[in-house]
N, C-alpha and C positions, 0 to 999 in steps of 0.2 A: 571240235565240239559243237553241237548242233545249239541251234538258237533256242530250243526249248529247254536244255541243260543249262545254258548260260542264264536263262529268264529264272530259272528254279534257283541257281547258285545266288543270284542278285536278290531274292525274296528271301533266301535263308540269312543273308546278312542283314537285310532291314526290316523283317517282321520276324518277333521271335514268337515261336509256338506256345501256346495256352500253357501247356505241359511242363514248359522251361521255365514261364513266368511263376507258375505256381510252386514249383520245385525252389525257385530263387527265394519266394516269400516264405516257405517252409524252412530254409536255412536260416533266412535273416530272424525268424522267429525263435529257432532254437538256439542261435547265437545270442539274441536279447536275454532268453530265459537263463542261459549259462553266465552271463556278464556278469552279475553280482558275486560270484565266485572269484572274480578277479579285480573289480573295480568297487569303488565305494558307491553303496545303493542309493544315496540320497543324491548323488551327482548325477547318476543314472537317470532318476525319476525326474530332477530337473531338466535334463537333457531332453528327455521325451515330453516334457510339458511344452518346452519351448520349440521342439520339431513339430509337435502337432499343430502349435500356433502357428509356426512358419507355412506349415502344409495347408492350413486354412486360407492363410492370405495369397498364397499361391495359387489356390484355386480361383480366386477372385483375380488376381494380376496376371497371372500366368496363362489362365485360358478364357477368360472373359475381357482380359485388357483394362480393367478398371483399377486404377492406382488410388488405394485408400492411404490417407495420411493419419486416420483416425482409428485404426483397428485395435488400437489399445484400450479403447473405450468398452469394448464387448468382453475383451480380456479382464479387463480390471472389475466391471460390474458385476460379471460372474464370480469374480473371486470374492467381493463384498457379499453379493447375495448368498452363496453357498455358505460361506464362513458365518455369516449371521443365522441363517435358520439352522445350521447345524449346533451354533453355541447357544442360541437364544430359543430357540423351537425345540431343540434336542432331535434334529432329522438324523436319520442313519446316513452313512457316508454314499449309499447308492442314491438316495434322495437329494443329498446335496448336489451329487453331480448332474443329478436330473434338473434341479432347480437352476444351477449355474448355466446348462445348455439352453434351458427354455429363456432365462435371462438375456441370453446372447441372442436367440432368435427372434424375442421381442422387440428387443432394442435394435436388432438388425432391421427389422421390418419398417420400424419408425424412421429410422435414419435413411434407409434404403428408399422408401417414399419421397422423403424430403430431396435426395441427392441422385437418384438413379436417371433421371430425365436430363441431367447435364453430363458433359464429357469432357475429358482432357483434364486440364488445369482446373477448371472450373468444378469438375466433381471432387479433385483432390482437396481443393481448398474448402469445399462444403463439407467433407467429412472430418477436416482438420478442426473448423470451427465448431460442428456440432460435437466432437470429441472434447474439445477445450471446455465446452460448458458443461458436459458430463462431468469431468473431472473437477470443477468448481462446485458442483452439486454434491460429488462425493466429499469434498474438502470440509463444505457446512453441514453435511448430513450429520444427525446427532448419533446415531449408530455406527458409524465407521471409525470413531476415534480420532477424526482429524488427521493430524499431522503425525500422531502416535499409532495410528493405524487401528485395524481390527486383530487384537492378538488373543493368544492362549485358544484357539478354535479346537475343539476336540476331534480327534480322528474317529472315535466310537467303534462300533461294530457292524461290519459289512453283514447286513439281513439281520442283524440283530444276534449273530452266533459267531462270527470271526472277528477276531480282537486284531486291529490294525494298529495298535501303539508299536508292533515291532517293525522295523525298517523293511525288513525282508518280507514279512506278511502282506505291506503295503504295496511293494514293489510288484507282486503278482497282479494287484489291481489296476495300477497305474500302466502296467503293460499291456493289460486286456483293454482297457481305455484307448492306450496309443496305436495298438493294432486294430483295433476296431474302426478309429476315426480314419487311420491310413487306407483300411479295406472300403471305407464308405467312400473317400476321395477317388480310389482308383477305380471303383464302379463308376461312379458319376462321370469322370473324363474319359472313359470307354465306352460311355451310352450314347443313345441317339442324343440325350440332353446335352452331354458333353459335345459332341460333334457339332451342335447348333452354337454351343459357346465360341467353338473355334471358329465357327463361320462367321459368326459376330465381329469376333475380333478381329478378322482378316478382312471383312469387308462388309460392314454394318449396312450400307445403303442395299447391296445385294441381297442380304438376309432379309432385308425389309420386302424387296420386291419380291422374294420367294413366298411371302405371305406370314412370316415368323413375326410373332408379338414380341420385338426385341425388348422392350421395357419389362414385360413380363418375364422373361427369360433372364435378364439381367438381376431383376428384383429377386428371383428366386436362387440364383448364385450368389448373390450378395446376402440373403439371409441364411442359407445354408453354411457360407464363409464363416457369418457372425456367430452361428449356433457352435460351429467346432471350435471357433476362438474362446467360446464361452466356457465349452467342455475343457479345453486346455487349461483355462483361469480357475475354473473350480478344482482341476485335479491338482493344482500348484498349491490351492490352500490346504489341501489334504496334506501334502506333502511337508510344506513347511509350517502349517499350523497359524498363519498370518496371514493378512491382505494390506498392502499399503498403497499410498497415493502413486509409489513409483509404478505398480502394475496399471494404472489408467495414464499414466503420463505419456506426453507427445513422445519423449526420447525412446519409450518402450516400441512405440509405434516405428519410429526409425530403425529401432534393432532388429524388428522384424522383416524390415525392407531389406536390411544389409544380409540378413540370414538367407533370403530368399535368393538376393542377385549372387551372392558368392556361391551358394549351392548350383544355382541352376534354375532359371525362371521358365516355367512352364514344363515341368519334370516333375514326376511323383517323389523321387528319391534325393532331387536337390535340396530341398528345404531341411532334410535329414542331415546331409551332410554340411551345409551351411551352418544351421543351428549347433551341429556338434563342436564345429570349430570356433564358433563364437561363445558357445559357454564353456568349454575346455580352457579358450584362451583368457576368458574374464576369471574364471576359477584359479587359474595358475598366476595369473598376473596383478590380478585385485591387490594383493598384501604386499606386493613388491613394488609397484609403481603408483599405486592410489588413484590420484585424479587424472594420470596421464593415461590410464585406460581408454579414456574418450579418445584421446588424440591418436592412439595405436589403432581403435577401431574405425577413426576416419581415415587414417591411411591405409589400412586394409581395404577399405571401400574404394578408395582412388585406384590403388593398385589391380582391384578386382575388376573396375570399370575399364581400365587401360589394357590390360594384359589378357583376363579371363571374361570377356565380354560377353559370353554365353553361360558363366559360371562354370564351377569346375566340373559337374557332371554333364552340362551343356557341351563343354568342350572336348569331354571324352567321348560322348555320344557320336559330335561331329567326327572327330579321329577315327572312332569305327565305321562311320559310313565313308569316310574316304578311303581307307584301307580296304573296305569292302567293294567300292568302286574300281579301286586298282587292281584289285585280285581278280573282279569279273573281266576288266580290259584284258588282264594279262592271259587269262583261258578262254578268251572269245576268238572266234574264227577269224583267220587274216583274208 
């Protein structure tokens, strides 16, 4: 076999053509559209909300290399704001989603400006501290309902026409939000901006020497991640019709870290797999084991760190690459 043929075969294993990627997205969208025929729609909608939340976090951690321990602040803040404007101001669902995403963007800009010039553990601790401050603000705010939460949020009518009180009707809205968020993340990480993020993650001093405004790029990534987390929080309010302090608590930030690591850090589909595993486990085991669910999540985290260091999707990608290399070697000229 010629060297050109070997090279082409190697590229075929490592770089999936655009048409194949589009086909995979189409198949995925079709499967998700048909899923309510088999599975409980509310569970699927919860899964999509947390998968989008995990994907938003992965954009920051997996591609920019910034570990945030306070991402639940954006998720919870958007949930409260979206719920309040739909309940008190009678906003339609689409405006509630926009308000939630805008809340995430605004809060992300404030937190990002304060935290983005720090790195490593200092960045993580600043985000955690600011998130706890926001948590206690929601605890004391009069419109949040305190420990009782913001309840009885109406789903309303989409564009004032389509009634979303039926779970199956709402499912299509959440699916559109979910796929739209994933598409935006996919386009971002495969754009020149995404390549700059990877360069900063791999070697920040070199990115600075090349003339990139690293602080600005990190801030933009942080704000985009916070906005998508806010969109996920607003969608969750539509599904469950309430927002609670749990949405903004530090353990929710921990759960999204676990989802991302379990699925595969730095992969587009990894957070989906991780969120699916955690949400399904919680749904199936919560009534059976009670508070022991936290212990089980901790054991899963330990197992993931020890056995699946790249996460489930990361390990599958690594296996595929190894098989591809072996195949190329097998057919290479001797």
